[in-house]
C-alpha positions in Angstrom: -22.7 -9.9 -24.5 -26.4 -9.1 -24.3 -27.4 -8.2 -20.8 -29.5 -11.0 -19.5 -32.8 -10.3 -17.9 -32.6 -10.8 -14.2 -34.8 -9.6 -11.3 -31.9 -7.2 -11.3 -29.3 -6.3 -8.9 -29.0 -3.1 -10.9 -32.4 -1.9 -9.8 -31.6 -2.9 -6.3 -28.5 -0.8 -6.4 -30.7 2.2 -6.9 -33.1 1.4 -4.1 -32.8 -0.7 -1.0 -29.0 -1.0 -1.3 -28.5 2.6 -0.1 -30.7 1.8 2.9 -29.0 -1.5 3.8 -25.3 -1.1 3.3 -24.7 2.5 2.3 -24.6 3.7 5.8 -22.6 6.7 7.1 -19.3 5.9 8.7 -19.9 3.4 11.5 -20.3 5.1 14.9 -20.9 2.2 17.3 -23.1 2.7 20.3 -23.6 0.0 22.8 -27.4 0.0 22.9 -29.6 -2.9 23.9 -29.2 -4.8 20.7 -26.3 -6.0 18.5 -25.5 -4.0 15.4 -24.0 -4.9 12.1 -22.8 -1.6 10.9 -19.8 -2.9 9.0 -22.1 -4.3 6.3 -22.3 -7.8 4.8 -20.3 -9.6 2.2 -20.6 -12.8 0.1 -17.7 -14.8 -1.3 -16.8 -17.9 -3.3 -20.3 -18.3 -4.6 -21.0 -21.6 -6.5 -24.0 -23.0 -8.3 -25.7 -24.1 -5.0 -23.8 -22.4 -2.2 -22.3 -19.1 -0.9 -20.5 -17.8 2.1 -22.1 -14.8 3.9 -20.0 -12.6 6.2 -20.9 -10.1 8.9 -19.3 -8.3 11.8 -21.0 -7.5 15.1 -20.2 -5.0 17.8 -20.5 -7.6 20.5 -21.0 -11.3 21.0 -24.0 -12.4 19.0 -25.6 -15.3 17.1 -25.4 -14.9 13.4 -28.7 -15.6 11.5 -29.1 -15.6 7.7 -32.4 -15.5 6.0 -32.7 -16.0 2.2 -35.6 -15.5 -0.2 -36.2 -15.5 -4.0 -37.8 -12.0 -3.7 -36.7 -8.7 -2.2 -39.9 -8.7 -0.2 -38.7 -11.8 1.7 -42.2 -13.3 1.4 -41.0 -16.9 1.7 -37.9 -17.1 3.9 -35.4 -19.8 4.5 -33.5 -19.3 7.8 -30.0 -20.5 8.6 -28.6 -20.4 12.1 -25.0 -19.4 11.9 -22.1 -19.3 14.4 -21.9 -17.6 17.7 -19.4 -14.8 17.0 -17.2 -13.1 19.6 -13.7 -11.8 20.3 -12.0 -14.9 19.1 -12.7 -13.9 15.5 -12.8 -10.1 16.2 -16.7 -10.4 16.2 -16.7 -11.6 12.6 -18.6 -14.6 11.4 -19.3 -16.5 8.2 -22.2 -18.8 7.4 -22.3 -21.2 4.4 -25.6 -21.3 2.6 -26.3 -24.6 0.9 -28.9 -26.0 -1.4 -29.4 -22.8 -3.4 -30.9 -22.9 -6.9 -28.3 -22.5 -9.6 -28.4 -19.4 -11.8 -30.8 -17.5 -9.6 -30.9 -14.1 -7.8 -30.7 -14.7 -4.1 -31.8 -12.0 -1.6 -30.5 -12.4 1.9 -30.5 -10.5 5.2 -28.4 -11.0 8.2 -29.6 -10.6 11.8 -27.5 -10.7 15.0 -29.2 -12.2 18.0 -28.3 -11.5 21.6 -26.9 -14.9 22.9 -28.8 -14.4 26.2 -32.1 -13.3 24.7 -32.6 -14.5 21.1 -35.6 -12.2 20.8 -33.3 -9.2 20.9 -31.9 -8.9 17.4 -30.1 -6.3 15.3 -31.8 -4.5 12.5 -31.5 -6.7 9.3 -28.7 -5.9 6.9 -29.6 -7.0 3.4 -27.8 -7.9 0.2 -28.2 -10.0 -3.0 -26.1 -12.2 -5.3 -26.5 -14.5 -8.2 -25.6 -18.2 -8.0 -23.5 -19.7 -10.7 -25.6 -20.9 -13.7 -25.7 -24.4 -15.0 -26.6 -23.1 -18.5 -23.9 -21.8 -20.7 -26.2 -19.3 -22.4 -26.4 -17.2 -19.3 -22.8 -15.9 -19.8 -20.5 -14.6 -17.2 -19.4 -11.1 -16.4 -16.9 -10.1 -13.7 -14.5 -7.3 -12.7 -11.0 -7.4 -11.2 -8.4 -5.1 -9.6 -6.2 -4.8 -6.6 -4.1 -2.4 -4.4 -6.4 -0.6 -2.0 -5.3 2.2 0.4 -1.7 2.0 -0.4 1.2 4.5 -0.1 -0.8 6.5 2.5 -3.7 7.3 0.2 -6.7 6.2 2.4 -10.4 7.1 2.5 -10.8 10.8 1.6 -14.4 12.0 1.9 -13.6 15.2 0.0 -12.4 13.0 -3.0 -15.5 10.9 -2.7 -14.0 7.9 -0.9 -13.5 4.6 -2.7 -15.9 5.7 -5.5 -14.3 3.2 -8.0 -16.5 0.5 -6.4 -19.6 2.4 -7.6 -18.3 2.3 -11.2 -17.7 -1.5 -10.9 -21.1 -2.1 -9.4 -22.8 -0.3 -12.4 -21.6 -3.1 -14.7 -23.7 -5.6 -12.7 -20.9 -8.1 -12.4 -21.4 -11.7 -11.2 -18.4 -11.4 -8.9 -15.3 -9.3 -8.1 -11.8 -10.9 -8.3 -9.8 -9.0 -5.7 -6.3 -9.6 -6.9 -4.2 -9.0 -3.8 -2.9 -6.1 -1.8 -6.4 -5.9 -0.3 -5.0 -3.9 2.5 -1.7 -2.2 3.2 -0.9 -3.5 6.6 2.6 -2.0 6.3 1.3 1.4 5.2 0.2 3.8 7.9 -2.5 6.3 7.1 -1.8 9.8 8.2 -4.4 12.5 8.6 -3.2 14.4 5.5 -0.7 14.4 2.7 0.4 17.2 0.4 -0.5 17.0 -3.2 1.6 18.5 -6.1 -0.5 21.6 -6.3 0.0 22.3 -2.7 -3.5 21.2 -1.6 -4.0 18.5 1.0 -5.4 14.9 0.7 -7.3 14.3 3.9 -7.7 10.8 5.2 -10.0 9.2 7.6 -7.7 7.8 10.3 -7.9 5.1 12.9 -5.6 4.1 15.8 -4.7 0.8 14.2 -3.7 2.4 10.9 -1.4 4.9 12.6 1.6 2.5 12.4 2.6 -0.7 10.6 0.7 -3.7 11.7 2.5 -6.1 14.0 -0.1 -7.4 16.5 -3.2 -9.4 15.6 -5.3 -6.4 16.7 -3.4 -4.1 14.3 -3.8 -6.5 11.4 -7.5 -6.8 12.1 -7.7 -3.0 12.2 -6.0 -2.8 8.8 -8.7 -5.0 7.3 -11.4 -3.2 9.1 -10.2 0.2 7.9 -11.4 -0.2 4.3 -14.9 -1.1 5.6 -15.3 2.5 6.8 -16.0 3.4 3.2 -19.6 3.5 2.2 -18.9 2.7 -1.5 -17.1 -0.5 -0.6 -19.9 -1.6 1.9 -22.5 -1.0 -0.8 -20.5 -3.0 -3.3 -19.9 -5.8 -0.9 -23.6 -6.2 -0.3 -24.4 -6.8 -4.0 -21.2 -8.3 -5.6 -19.6 -11.5 -4.3 -15.9 -11.6 -4.1 -13.1 -14.1 -5.0 -10.1 -12.9 -2.9 -6.4 -13.6 -3.0 -3.5 -12.0 -1.1 -0.1 -10.6 -2.0 2.6 -8.9 0.0 1.0 -5.8 1.6 -1.4 -7.9 3.6 1.8 -8.5 5.7 4.7 -6.4 4.6 6.2 -5.1 1.4 8.0 -7.8 -0.7 7.9 -10.4 2.1 8.8 -14.1 1.7 8.8 -17.0 4.2 11.7 -17.1 6.6 12.6 -13.5 6.2 14.0 -11.5 9.1 13.4 -7.7 9.3 16.6 -5.7 9.6 17.3 -4.2 13.0 17.6 -0.8 11.2 13.9 -0.9 10.4 12.7 0.5 13.7 9.1 0.5 12.6 9.0 -3.2 13.6 9.7 -4.6 17.0 8.6 -8.1 15.8 11.4 -9.1 13.4 10.1 -12.5 12.2 8.0 -12.2 9.0 6.6 -15.7 9.6 5.1 -14.4 12.9 3.6 -11.4 11.1 2.3 -13.5 8.2 0.5 -15.9 10.6 -1.3 -13.0 12.2 -2.1 -11.4 8.9 -3.4 -14.7 7.5 -5.7 -15.1 10.5 -7.1 -11.6 10.1 -7.4 -12.1 6.3 -9.5 -15.2 6.9 -11.7 -13.4 9.5 -12.4 -10.4 7.2 -13.2 -12.1 3.9 -15.8 -14.8 3.2 -13.5 -17.5 1.7 -13.7 -21.2 1.6 -10.1 -21.2 2.7 -8.4 -20.3 4.9 -10.4 -21.0 8.1 -9.9 -18.4 10.8 -7.2 -19.5 13.1 -6.2 -22.4 10.9 -2.4 -22.5 10.4 -2.6 -24.5 7.2 -5.5 -22.7 5.6 -5.0 -22.3 1.9 -5.5 -19.2 -0.2 -5.0 -21.1 -3.6 -8.1 -22.8 -4.9 -10.4 -23.2 -7.9 -13.7 -21.4 -7.9 -15.9 -22.9 -10.6 -18.3 -20.5 -12.4 -20.3 -22.8 -14.6 -19.5 -24.4 -18.0 -17.9 -21.2 -19.3 -15.3 -20.4 -16.5 -13.0 -21.8 -13.9 -11.0 -19.3 -11.8 -7.6 -20.6 -10.6 -6.6 -18.4 -7.6 -2.9 -18.5 -7.0 -0.9 -17.8 -3.9 2.5 -16.4 -5.0 3.6 -15.6 -1.4 3.2 -18.5 1.0 5.4 -21.0 -0.9 8.0 -18.8 -2.6 11.7 -19.0 -2.0 13.7 -16.0 -0.8 13.9 -13.0 -3.1 17.3 -13.1 -4.9 19.0 -12.0 -8.1 17.0 -14.8 -9.8 19.9 -16.3 -11.7 19.6 -19.9 -10.5 19.8 -22.6 -13.2 17.8 -24.9 -10.9 14.9 -23.7 -8.8 12.4 -26.3 -7.8 10.6 -24.1 -5.2 10.2 -21.0 -7.4 7.3 -18.7 -6.7 4.5 -21.2 -6.3 6.3 -24.1 -4.5 6.2 -27.7 -5.9 2.9 -28.7 -4.2 1.0 -25.7 -5.6 2.5 -26.0 -9.1 1.5 -29.7 -9.2 -2.0 -28.8 -7.9 -2.4 -26.1 -10.6 -1.3 -28.5 -13.4 -3.6 -31.2 -12.2 -6.6 -28.9 -11.9 -6.0 -27.2 -15.3 -5.9 -30.6 -16.9 -9.2 -31.6 -15.2 -11.0 -28.4 -16.1 -13.8 -28.7 -18.6 -14.6 -25.0 -18.6 -14.4 -23.1 -21.8 -12.1 -20.5 -20.2 -9.5 -21.0 -17.5 -8.6 -17.7 -15.8 -5.3 -17.9 -13.9 -5.6 -15.3 -11.2 -2.0 -14.4 -10.4 -1.1 -11.9 -7.7 2.0 -10.9 -9.6 2.8 -10.5 -13.3 4.9 -13.0 -15.3 7.0 -10.9 -17.8 7.1 -7.5 -16.0 10.3 -6.9 -14.0 9.4 -6.1 -10.4 12.6 -5.4 -8.4 13.1 -5.7 -4.7 15.6 -3.3 -3.1 14.1 -3.4 0.4 17.2 -5.2 1.7 19.6 -2.9 -0.1 20.3 -5.4 -2.9 19.0 -5.7 -6.4 16.8 -8.7 -6.0 13.8 -10.0 -7.9 10.3 -9.6 -6.3 8.2 -11.3 -9.0 9.1 -13.8 -11.7 11.1 -11.9 -14.4 14.6 -10.8 -13.5 15.5 -8.8 -16.6 17.8 -11.3 -18.3 16.2 -11.8 -21.8 17.8 -15.2 -22.3 16.7 -18.7 -21.3 14.6 -19.2 -18.1 16.4 -18.7 -14.8 15.3 -18.6 -11.2 11.5 -18.5 -10.8 11.1 -18.3 -14.6 12.0 -22.0 -14.6 8.7 -22.9 -12.8 6.6 -20.7 -15.2 8.3 -22.3 -18.2 7.4 -25.8 -16.8 3.8 -24.7 -16.4 3.6 -23.1 -19.9 5.1 -26.2 -21.5 2.6 -28.4 -19.7 -0.4 -26.2 -20.9 0.9 -26.6 -24.5 1.6 -30.3 -24.5 -1.6 -31.2 -22.7 -3.6 -29.1 -25.2 -5.3 -27.1 -22.4 -7.5 -24.5 -24.1 -8.7 -21.0 -23.0 -6.0 -19.9 -20.5 -5.9 -16.2 -19.7 -3.7 -14.5 -17.0 -5.1 -11.7 -14.8 -3.1 -9.7 -12.3 -2.7 -6.4 -10.5 0.3 -5.5 -8.2 2.2 -3.0 -10.4 -0.2 0.0 -10.0 -0.9 0.6 -13.7 -3.0 -1.1 -16.3 -1.7 -2.9 -19.4 -2.2 -5.7 -21.8 0.8 -8.1 -22.7 0.8 -10.7 -25.4 3.3 -13.5 -25.0 4.6 -15.1 -28.2 7.1 -17.9 -28.6 8.4 -16.5 -31.8 9.7 -13.5 -29.9 10.9 -15.6 -26.9 14.2 -17.1 -25.7 12.1 -20.0 -24.4 9.7 -21.1 -27.1 8.0 -24.3 -25.9 4.6 -22.8 -25.2 1.6 -21.4 -27.0 0.8 -17.7 -27.2 -1.2 -16.2 -24.3 -2.5 -12.9 -22.9 -1.8 -11.3 -19.6 -3.9 -8.3 -18.5 -3.0 -6.0 -15.6 -5.3 -3.7 -13.7 -5.1 -1.5 -10.6 -4.7 0.3 -8.3 -8.2 0.7 -6.8 -7.2 3.5 -4.4 -3.4 3.8 -4.0 -0.4 5.4 -5.5 0.1 4.9 -9.3 3.5 4.1 -10.7 5.3 4.1 -14.1 5.2 0.9 -16.2 8.1 -1.5 -15.5 10.3 -2.9 -18.1 9.6 -6.2 -19.8 11.8 -9.4 -19.7 12.0 -11.1 -23.2 12.4 -14.6 -21.9 8.7 -15.5 -22.7 8.4 -13.0 -25.6 6.0 -10.4 -24.1 4.8 -7.5 -26.2 3.1 -4.6 -24.3 0.2 -4.1 -26.7 -1.3 -1.3 -24.6 -0.5 0.5 -21.4 -1.6 3.5 -19.3 0.6 4.6 -16.5 1.9 7.8 -15.0 5.4 9.1 -15.7 6.2 9.8 -12.1 6.0 7.6 -9.0 3.3 7.5 -6.4 0.7 9.6 -8.2 -2.3 10.0 -5.8 -5.8 9.0 -6.7 -6.5 12.7 -7.2 -4.1 12.6 -10.1 -6.0 9.8 -11.8 -4.5 6.5 -12.9 -6.9 4.3 -10.9 -8.1 1.3 -12.8 -10.1 -1.9 -12.9 -10.7 -4.6 -15.5 -13.9 -6.3 -16.8 -14.2 -9.7 -18.3 -17.4 -10.5 -20.3 -17.9 -14.1 -21.6 -20.7 -14.4 -24.1 -23.0 -17.3 -23.5 -23.8 -17.8 -27.2 -20.4 -17.5 -29.0 -18.3 -18.2 -26.0 -16.1 -15.2 -26.8 -14.2 -13.6 -23.9 -13.9 -9.8 -24.0 -11.5 -8.0 -21.7 -12.0 -4.3 -21.1 -9.5 -2.2 -19.2 -11.3 0.7 -17.5 -10.6 3.9 -15.7 -11.9 4.8 -12.2 -15.2 6.2 -13.7 -15.7 3.2 -15.9 -14.4 4.7 -19.2 -13.2 1.9 -21.5 -9.5 2.4 -22.3 -8.7 -0.9 -24.1 -10.7 -3.8 -25.4 -9.6 -7.3 -26.6 -11.8 -10.2 -27.6 -10.5 -13.8 -27.5 -11.9 -16.8 -29.2 -12.9 -20.0 -27.3 -11.5 -23.5 -27.8 -7.9 -22.5 -28.6 -4.8 -23.7 -26.9 -3.0 -20.4 -27.6 -3.9 -17.1 -29.4 
């Protein structure tokens, strides 16, 4: 796709970005004015709206100013919420009435509630609204798995520098495919590497243990914002965010009880932990759902990106049944739950976008085992039996059959979770279940976490691993490589969708171009 002329974010990344969001590690001081040293973010941007996020160091009124120019010559001002301890001093303001397909410059100020004349220094950012015109094209990046397995922010390594590589591609948005934090993964001051040297982490009190309290969950989300690369990225690239297990606890499912032998946890109800994690998740990401503090806030949603693309964000945690051997012949709840599956089928059928990206937080045909309870259970969908669908596979079979028979074109599956990168092609001619059209699933990650060997494939839906890059040993540190992200580029002229799987520095490892208007390919 030809790079379209814009009053470019790319030039901004080289200039004011470093001054606005690329601060040193936050070192808060209680001066006479509020401060916003955790940076700014935007999320769920549409053709005429966006959500802007900030965190203050004290109670403050959030104010957002927008302009068509970086000089802020003509400013539109929005008065946002009064933010305080109820949301851990985070706040989100929805911008409305924005022009479609345009670069929007914004700055956030925090005003003292008792004296509105006393405001913070402005923190600036920019984003593009979704275009109405097909010819503008769409480009986005995706990945997941940040600060896992004890590999946190290491200044000697350069921190989360993968976000700089993603920013250089000038994406319209970032699809954050789950495991956005590792609430169950403490960050120690150091860890020994295979060559005997040390990986040295930035540490915080909240990240010294597994998260149980709301304060600790909030601290897990706040930890990643200590990284300057991520704050720079957030200021210029909107996000579409979903969650998976590590926002709560490894391999969790609703109703689970933590074994008494796991002495890391004094709170044994996973439902209690998940409610606290969901609240912190909603406070620390600018999402249309869930609302902070709302028990029923949804993670699954459709984010429409113009005539070329709809993104269907799945929640494969909240509605799943208990992990099990996965050999049930009847499984109506599955991994999505009936309500979410019906929603997904309905929205896919309604979509008029050329491409329908199904953002799944777990893969379909890769066997992901769960041995956390001492039994060989299934954590994702596939359970290793190459025959007819069983367990959670039954629900996926229903969805794939629906896509085929409703002639729904342009479906592509994107995911992370397994800490390697790969491309799988699913083909009914190879499958035990054949009532579907061929489709592609692309895996990318981790962003900054341990890398793991590729898992085995389950032949039920006929996957072929066309390409893979993964280590041969488990939990390879970021210093050992194997940190990945993916790029999707949809050409506004031809409508072709090109996927590129990239290494941490942006090097292209694999490329696949798909044609528009097809039910399967």
